[in-house]
N, C-alpha and C positions, 0 to 999 in steps of 0.2 A: 501473849506474843503483842507485842504493839501492833499501831496501824498499820506504822511504814512497812514492816517487815509482813503483816498480812499482805498489804497491798501487793510487797512485790512477788511471793508465792501465789500468788492468785492471779499475776499479768503471767506470769513462765509456765503455770500448770494450763491457763487457760488458754494460750498461744500453741503450745504443746499439743494438747487435746485435739484443737481445730484442725492444725496443720496435720494431723494424723489419718482423719478423710483427707486420705487422697484423691479421692475420685471428685468432691467436691473443691477443696483446693486450686488442682488443675482446672477443674471447669472455669471458677471463675479467674485464676490467672491468665489462661488462653484468651477468655473472652475481654477482659481488661486490654488485654497485649494488641489484640486483633482489632480491636472495636476501634481505632485511629485510622489504621489503613484502610480499613473495610469502606466508612464512610468517607476517608477521600480522594480511594479512588472510582467509588461511585459518585462522586462529586466531579473528579476528572472526568470521568465519561461523558457525564452529562453534559459538561461545558463542551468537549471535545465534538459531543453531536450536535451543537448547539451552533459552531461555530463552522463546523462541516456544511451544515444547511443553509449557513449563511453566507460560506464562499463558495457554494456551486453557481448562483447565477442561473438557475435553471427556474420557471414559472412555467403551470400548466395552465393553458388558455385554448376553452372551446368555442371553436368559430373565428380563429384568429383570421383565416384567409378573407373573411370579411372586413377587415378594418386594417387596410393598408398603412393608414397614417400612424394608426399604434404600432403594428409590427414595427415598422422602419423606425419609430422611436425609443423601441425596445433591443434592436437590433445596435444602436449606437449607444446604447446604455450598457454593449458586452452582457446581454442575457438571452439565453437561450429557451426559446419557448417549445415546449413540449405538448404536444395531444393528449388531451386526458383519454383515461378508459371509456368504452362505451355507457357503462354503470355508474361514474364517478360519484355521484348524489348520493345512491344505495354505500357505497364504498365508503364514503365519507363519514356517512353515519355512524358503523362499524368502526371506523378510524383506520382503514386499510388504506386511503389516499391521501395525498396533500391536498392543499385548498386549491380553487380551481376559479378564475375569472373567464366569466361569461360573455362572449359577447353576439349582440343581437345580429341576425341577418340584413335589418335594415340597417348598419352603421352607420355607411358612407352618406345615404341619407339623410340619415340626423344628424350626421357631425357638419353636413353642408347647411342646415338648416338652423345651425346652433344650439342642440341636448341629445343627447346620448347619455342614456342608464345601462350602466352595466352591475352587473351582480355579481358579488364576491360569494362562491359558495362552502361555507365553513362550517366546523361544528365545535364550538367553544367550549364544551361540556369535554372533550378529548383532548389532552395535552400531547398526546402521541401524535393529532396531526397535522402537527407545524405551525405554532403561534409563530417561527422566525417567517414562515412563508407569508403566514396573511399580512406581518408588518411591512416583508416586501412589498408586497402586491399591493397593498394601500399607498406605499410613499412613489412606487411606479404610476400610479393612474394621476394622483396627485401631480405630482412634475409632470407630467403628458397634458393634464389639463392647463397649467402654469405655462407651460410652452403653447400652446394652443391658443392660450386668450392672449397672450403676449404678441404673437405672429399676426392674428386678427386687428389688432391695435395698430399694429407699423404698417398693416395694408389700410389701415382706415386715417394713418399720417396724425397717431397719436402715441404719444410716448408710452411704455409700457409701464412707466413709473408713478404713473397715476393711482394705479394697483395698489402702490405701497408707500401708501403714506407715513407708515410707522417701521423703521426695520430695527429688528430685535437683535441685539446681542447679546448672547447666551455668556455668561461669567461662573462658572461650575467650582462652589470654592472646597466642594468635597475633594478630598489627598485619595491617592492610590491604596493608601492604606485602611479608609473610612470607607473605600466600596466594597475594598476584600474584606472585612470583617460584618459587612451587610451579607453578604455571600456565603461568607461561612460561619451563619450563627449558628449552626449545627454543633459546632467543638466547645462553645461554653455551655449550652445547653444538655449535650450529651455529656459530657466534664462532671457538671453538677448534677446532673442525675447519675450519675456514677458512684459521687459521695452519699448518696442516699440508698444506692442499692447492694453496693459495695461489700458493706456492712452486714446487709440484713441477715442473711443465714446466722451469724455467730452472733448477732444480739440475740435472736428468737432462742439460740443453742442455749447461750450462758442463763436464760431465764424462764420461760415456758419450758425448755426443754429439759433442765433438771427439776422440773418441778413436775414436768407427767413421766421420768423415767425414777425420781422418787428420791433423787439423790440431793434434795435440797434439805429436804429434814436432815440428816444426818451432817450436814456441811453447818447450817447454823446450828448445831450442837454444841460443837467446838468454842470453846472461850478466845473467840475472837472479835475484831470490834467490827459492826456492821457495818459502818461507812469504808473503813480500810478495804473489807469485803467487796462492796460494789462498787468502789472507787479501782479497785484490782482488775473486777470483769469489764469495766467499762473503759480502761486504759489499754485492756489487749484487744479490745471492740475497735478502738482507735487507732491501733496500729495496725490492724489489719484496715481497714478503712482506708487509712491514707497510702498503705502499700498498694492498693488496688488501684487509688486516683493515680499515682504516681507511674503505675505499669500503664494506667492509659495514655496517660501526656507521653512516656517514652514510646508508646506507640506513634502516636501523632509525628512524635519529633522523628520517629523512624519514616514513617511515610513520607513525609513532609523533606527530608533529606539525603534518603537512601534509595527512594522508589523512582521510576522514571514517569513521573507527574508532571509534563512538562509545562501541558496546558494550565494547569495548576500553579507550579514554581512561576508560571509570569502575570498571576494574579495576583499572589498573595506568599510573603515571605514572612515566618515568625521567626521572630529572632530567641536566641538564650532569655534575653531579659524579659520577654514575654511568659516566654516557658516560667521564669522564674514569678513573676507575677500572678500567675494562674496558683503557681505551686502557694505561695504565699495566702492569697485568697481563697484557697479550699483547702489548707492545712488543719482550721479551727472548725472550717463546715462540715467536712465527714465526720471527726468524732462527736459534733452536736447533735446532727443526725442521727448517729450509733446513739447516743444516750436519751435522745426522743424515743427511740424504736426499743430499746431497753425496758422504756416506763412504761411504753402500751402493752409490750409482750408478756410484761410481769402480770397483767390480768387475764391472760390465756391460761386457760387450764389446760389445754394440750396445743402443741406444738402447729398442727394445722390452728387452730383456731388462733392463736397468736400471729399466724401468717396473716389471716384474714382481716387482725386487727391494724399490725402495721401496712397491708396496702392499702388501707385509708390512708394513709400517714402519706404514703409515696403516689398516692395519685393527686394528692392537694398539692402536694410539693409541685409537680410534674407541670401543675395546672399555671403555675405561676407565670413560666414564660409564654405560653399563652396569651396569658393576659394582658402581658407587657405587649406582644406581638399585634393585637389584634387592638388594645385599645389603643393603641400608639403612644403608651405611658412617656413621658420625657423624663431625662434624668434629673433626679433632688434630691436635695440632703437627706431626706426622711427616708428615702427607701434604704439606704445604708441600715436602718435599724430592722430592718425586715431580713429574717432569714430567705435565701433563696434570691430574692430579689435583689440585694445588697450586694450580693455576691456575681449576680448577670451583670447588673450594670459595671461593676468594676471590673472584670473581666472584658464586658465589651467596649470598655473606656480602653482600656490597654490593647485592646486588639487595633482600634480605631486611632492609638497615638494620641489620645486626647490627654487633655494634663491630667494628672495625679501626684496627688500629695497623700501626707500622711494618715488624714483623719480616714480616707478610702480603705483603709488596712487596718486602721485600732478601732472604728466604730464597730464595723461586722465582726472583729476579735474577741472584744469586748461583749458583744450578744452572744454570741456563740460560748463564750465561757461562762455566760449564765445560764445560758441553757442548759449545757452539761453540768453544772455546778446544780441548780437547780434539779434536773432529772436523777442524778445521783443521790439526793437527799432523800428525793420522795422515793425513791425505789427501796433505799436502805427503810424506812418506814413502813413502807408495805411489807417488806419481809419480816416483819414485827408482828403482824396479823397472820390470824391461825389462820382463816379463809382462803389467806393467799400462799398459805406456805402447805396445808393441809389437803386445802380445798382442790382434788384431782377429779378430772373426771373417771 
């Protein structure tokens, strides 16, 4: 049998066998389709809760009755003052109370003398206690301080402009698309992780799984081309991985277009062209990751052992975006030659609306093609070794 015929037969056989496992296939397909909607719904709910807190215009002030000047200022700002619960300090520690501005009993006398100390009580280790409220309270106190200082200067016959030697005019060069890309960094991250994990089960099954079941030996006894055999297995894994990625992107598209995520749609709108960019970027990445997983799983004597080996690759790959985020790595041409890093850079640039040229797609494509080819050749060579074929646990 020629290498081409071997390739085609193996591709059909592996895809048919894997799709027969309806439980595994159904779980992967459902997870892929639901991944996008779940993440985007969660993000929309978070964004809605933040906006709701920002629009509430309510602040908790303890001892507000001692600060008539402050309460008058807050009233002019359309801010509602709420009395905190008696044990608010303990409640803030447990994340059950919003931040509180504490006003001392001596506020009137201290304010007349020119110096007042207010306490802003919060717990910055708890995201659920209202970072938005903290920012609002800080801004209000800063504005009140500026107004009071201006009034005191005017009373003394001094223009308040003497306190502003420099006026700062902010020019934000960021576009709405770029701000949206910054907020929706989870989309490229999750999509790329799916490229790695989507074909994990099949990659292990066609290598360590067959070795454990003992079906690898009779398969290799047939007069077939070993490169064609391994390439066929890899092609089946690649098709499966690309299918999973496609379903994931379809889930994102459906969530953005067909679900009532009004808060999210006001922030970002991903175009069909951007989704096409995602597809081109991941078209070669998923097969390359499948080839690497096949290579690693070939060393596993059992399915479980191969899972452990492959999990190391998944961990390393998933750490790359974290390194980029926390290391604040800027876009550079060399990143295109690094798997995962290059794809993440291209997808982020597509989301941001930055300039994209042919090298952003061709270079990662070439790198992934080399990885896939090298992995297929190495797996074929490993299958010529007795300790790999016959060494079962």
